[in-house]
MIVEX-715558 format. One record per residue: residue in one letter; residue number from 1; x, y, z of N, C-alpha, C in turn. Coordinates in Angstrom, 2 decimals, always signed. Last residue first. Layout:
BEGIN
ATOM code pos    n.px    n.py    n.pz   ca.px   ca.py   ca.pz    c.px    c.py    c.pz
ATOM    A NUM       X       Y       Z       X       Y       Z       X       Y       Z
...
% end
This chain:
BEGIN
ATOM code pos    n.px    n.py    n.pz   ca.px   ca.py   ca.pz    c.px    c.py    c.pz
ATOM    X  80  +12.07   -1.89   -6.46  +12.31   -1.88   -7.92  +13.64   -1.28   -8.26
ATOM    X  79  +10.94   -1.73   -3.95  +11.68   -2.93   -4.31  +11.94   -3.04   -5.80
ATOM    X  78   +9.86   +0.52   -3.04   +8.95   -0.35   -3.79   +9.63   -1.67   -4.18
ATOM    X  77  +12.09   +1.72   -2.02  +11.07   +1.27   -1.07  +10.07   +0.33   -1.73
ATOM    X  76  +13.33   +2.36   -4.46  +13.99   +1.43   -3.54  +12.96   +0.86   -2.55
ATOM    X  75  +11.55   +4.26   -5.48  +11.76   +3.00   -6.20  +12.40   +1.94   -5.29
ATOM    X  74  +11.84   +6.24   -3.49  +10.53   +5.63   -3.74  +10.71   +4.29   -4.43
ATOM    X  73  +14.51   +6.93   -3.78  +14.07   +6.35   -2.50  +12.71   +5.66   -2.67
ATOM    X  72  +14.41   +8.04   -6.36  +15.25   +6.86   -6.09  +14.82   +6.15   -4.81
ATOM    X  71  +12.63  +10.28   -6.06  +12.28   +9.13   -6.91  +13.10   +7.88   -6.60
ATOM    X  70  +11.71  +12.30   -3.91  +12.90  +11.44   -3.93  +12.59  +10.17   -4.73
ATOM    X  69  +10.50  +15.06   -2.65  +10.51  +14.40   -3.96  +11.81  +13.62   -4.09
ATOM    X  68   +9.59  +14.50   +0.85  +10.13  +15.24   -0.28  +10.07  +14.43   -1.56
ATOM    X  67  +10.13  +11.64   +2.72   +9.72  +13.03   +2.77  +10.38  +13.77   +1.62
ATOM    X  66   +8.95   +8.51   +3.19   +9.85   +9.29   +2.34   +9.31  +10.70   +2.27
ATOM    X  65   +8.86   +5.83   +5.31   +8.34   +7.18   +5.12   +9.37   +7.97   +4.33
ATOM    X  64   +7.93   +2.42   +5.46   +8.93   +3.42   +5.07   +8.26   +4.76   +4.79
ATOM    X  63   +6.20   +0.38   +5.81   +6.64   +1.07   +7.03   +7.70   +2.13   +6.73
ATOM    X  62   +4.50   +0.89   +2.91   +4.57   -0.07   +4.02   +5.01   +0.69   +5.27
ATOM    X  61   +5.28   +3.99   +2.17   +5.26   +2.68   +1.50   +5.53   +1.65   +2.58
ATOM    X  60   +4.30   +7.22   +1.93   +4.40   +6.12   +2.89   +4.23   +4.81   +2.12
ATOM    X  59   +5.50  +10.37   +1.20   +5.10   +9.08   +0.62   +5.32   +8.01   +1.68
ATOM    X  58   +4.77  +13.68   +1.30   +5.19  +12.57   +2.15   +4.61  +11.30   +1.51
ATOM    X  57   +5.88  +16.78   -0.26   +5.06  +15.58   -0.15   +5.63  +14.58   +0.85
ATOM    X  56   +5.63  +18.72   +2.77   +5.04  +17.86   +1.75   +5.95  +17.82   +0.53
ATOM    X  55   +5.64  +19.15   +6.29   +6.22  +19.40   +4.99   +5.74  +18.34   +4.01
ATOM    X  54   +5.64  +19.69   +9.30   +4.56  +19.87   +8.31   +5.20  +20.18   +6.97
ATOM    X  53   +7.40  +17.09  +11.17   +7.15  +18.45  +10.69   +5.97  +18.48   +9.73
ATOM    X  52   +7.68  +14.49  +11.82   +8.12  +15.46  +12.81   +7.93  +16.89  +12.37
ATOM    X  51   +6.71  +12.48  +10.19   +7.94  +13.18   +9.80   +8.50  +14.12  +10.86
ATOM    X  50   +4.44  +11.25  +11.31   +5.33  +10.47  +10.44   +6.70  +11.13  +10.27
ATOM    X  49   +3.21  +13.29  +12.73   +3.61  +12.08  +13.44   +4.61  +11.26  +12.63
ATOM    X  48   +2.68  +15.09  +10.64   +3.59  +15.48  +11.72   +4.09  +14.27  +12.50
ATOM    X  47   +0.82  +13.55   +9.19   +2.09  +13.96   +8.57   +3.11  +14.33   +9.64
ATOM    X  46   -1.24  +13.37  +11.09   -0.61  +12.15  +10.59   +0.76  +12.47   +9.98
ATOM    X  45   -1.92  +16.09  +11.34   -1.41  +15.37  +12.50   -0.69  +14.09  +12.07
ATOM    X  44   -2.98  +16.50   +8.81   -1.78  +17.24   +9.21   -1.12  +16.55  +10.41
ATOM    X  43   -5.23  +14.81   +9.01   -4.21  +14.55   +8.00   -2.90  +15.25   +8.36
ATOM    X  42   -6.65  +16.08  +11.11   -6.23  +14.69  +11.23   -5.09  +14.38  +10.26
ATOM    X  41   -7.22  +18.57   +9.96   -6.40  +18.49  +11.18   -5.84  +17.09  +11.37
ATOM    X  40   -8.90  +17.73   +7.89   -7.62  +18.35   +7.57   -6.68  +18.29   +8.78
ATOM    X  39  -11.04  +16.77   +9.40  -10.37  +15.89   +8.44   -8.98  +16.43   +8.11
ATOM    X  38  -11.91  +19.00  +10.83  -11.26  +17.90  +11.55  -10.51  +16.96  +10.62
ATOM    X  37  -11.69  +21.30   +8.14  -12.00  +21.03   +9.54  -11.20  +19.90  +10.14
ATOM    X  36  -11.12  +19.74   +4.93  -11.58  +20.85   +5.79  -11.76  +20.35   +7.22
ATOM    X  35   -8.95  +19.18   +2.09   -9.74  +18.73   +3.24  -10.15  +19.95   +4.07
ATOM    X  34   -7.23  +20.20   +0.32   -8.63  +20.07   -0.13   -9.55  +19.61   +0.99
ATOM    X  33   -4.74  +20.06   +1.45   -5.35  +21.39   +1.35   -6.77  +21.35   +0.80
ATOM    X  32   -4.14  +17.33   +1.20   -4.44  +17.88   +2.52   -5.13  +19.24   +2.43
ATOM    X  31   -4.93  +14.91   -0.69   -4.63  +16.32   -0.93   -5.08  +17.09   +0.31
ATOM    X  30   -3.81  +11.82   -0.57   -4.56  +12.71   +0.30   -4.09  +14.13   +0.01
ATOM    X  29   -3.92   +9.01   -2.66   -3.43  +10.38   -2.46   -4.38  +11.17   -1.56
ATOM    X  28   -2.77   +5.84   -2.92   -3.87   +6.60   -2.35   -3.32   +7.99   -2.05
ATOM    X  27   -1.57   +4.16   -5.89   -1.40   +4.86   -4.61   -2.67   +5.60   -4.21
ATOM    X  26   +0.15   +2.12   -8.00   -1.18   +2.35   -7.46   -1.02   +2.99   -6.08
ATOM    X  25   +2.43   +3.08  -10.44   +2.26   +2.73   -9.03   +0.83   +3.08   -8.60
ATOM    X  24   +3.43   +3.63  -12.97   +2.31   +2.71  -12.83   +2.05   +2.26  -11.41
ATOM    X  23   +5.29   +5.52  -13.37   +5.80   +4.20  -13.00   +4.68   +3.19  -12.81
ATOM    X  22   +3.69   +7.73  -13.82   +4.54   +7.24  -14.91   +5.05   +5.83  -14.64
ATOM    X  21   +2.59   +8.05  -11.22   +1.73   +7.72  -12.36   +2.54   +7.11  -13.50
ATOM    X  20   +4.87   +8.77   -9.77   +4.14   +7.55   -9.41   +3.24   +7.10  -10.56
ATOM    X  19   +5.49  +11.19  -11.14   +6.44  +10.09  -11.09   +5.72   +8.77  -10.79
ATOM    X  18   +3.21  +12.73  -10.59   +3.55  +12.41  -11.97   +4.50  +11.21  -12.03
ATOM    X  17   +3.44  +12.95   -7.79   +2.26  +12.30   -8.39   +2.57  +11.84   -9.82
ATOM    X  16   +5.87  +14.38   -7.70   +5.78  +13.05   -7.08   +4.59  +12.28   -7.66
ATOM    X  15   +5.17  +16.75   -8.94   +6.21  +15.92   -9.54   +6.16  +14.50   -8.99
ATOM    X  14   +3.29  +17.69   -7.10   +2.87  +17.40   -8.48   +3.88  +16.49   -9.16
ATOM    X  13   +4.99  +18.09   -4.93   +3.90  +17.11   -4.82   +3.42  +16.70   -6.21
ATOM    X  12   +6.55  +20.12   -5.88   +7.20  +18.84   -5.58   +6.16  +17.73   -5.45
ATOM    X  11   +4.68  +22.24   -6.08   +5.28  +21.68   -7.30   +5.96  +20.33   -7.06
ATOM    X  10   +1.64  +22.51   -4.41   +3.06  +22.21   -4.22   +3.67  +21.59   -5.49
ATOM    X   9   -1.07  +22.77   -4.41   -0.30  +23.92   -4.86   +1.21  +23.68   -4.84
ATOM    X   8   -2.16  +20.53   -3.28   -2.42  +20.76   -4.71   -1.57  +21.89   -5.27
ATOM    X   7   -0.05  +18.55   -1.28   -0.80  +19.80   -1.40   -0.99  +20.06   -2.88
ATOM    X   6   -0.16  +15.17   +0.08   +0.28  +16.22   -0.82   -0.55  +17.49   -0.65
ATOM    X   5   +0.75  +11.97   +0.87   +0.17  +13.19   +1.45   +0.73  +14.35   +0.63
ATOM    X   4   +0.19   +8.82   -0.38   +0.85  +10.09   -0.63   +0.06  +11.21   +0.05
ATOM    X   3   +0.80   +5.41   +0.11   -0.03   +6.57   +0.44   +0.79   +7.83   +0.25
ATOM    X   2   +0.63   +2.13   -0.95   +1.37   +3.38   -1.06   +0.40   +4.52   -0.78
ATOM    X   1   +0.85   -1.19   +0.00   +0.00   +0.00   +0.00   +0.89   +1.25   +0.00
% end
């Protein structure tokens, strides 16, 4: 299971989505800035718990957390 936390306005997030799409990776994307109220607070809290900060994109692959646009780390975590 691959999960991506992103912002619709973030160029690095867009590049990460494009990379995952190009590689044919099935992923669940949470566009945090499209959420509202408690849902948004929950998503931000999840990102902070995973990374210790509020920064995007964050890719979670199984138990690996990749912060930022890091194609090589994503492929390594996918075992490719």
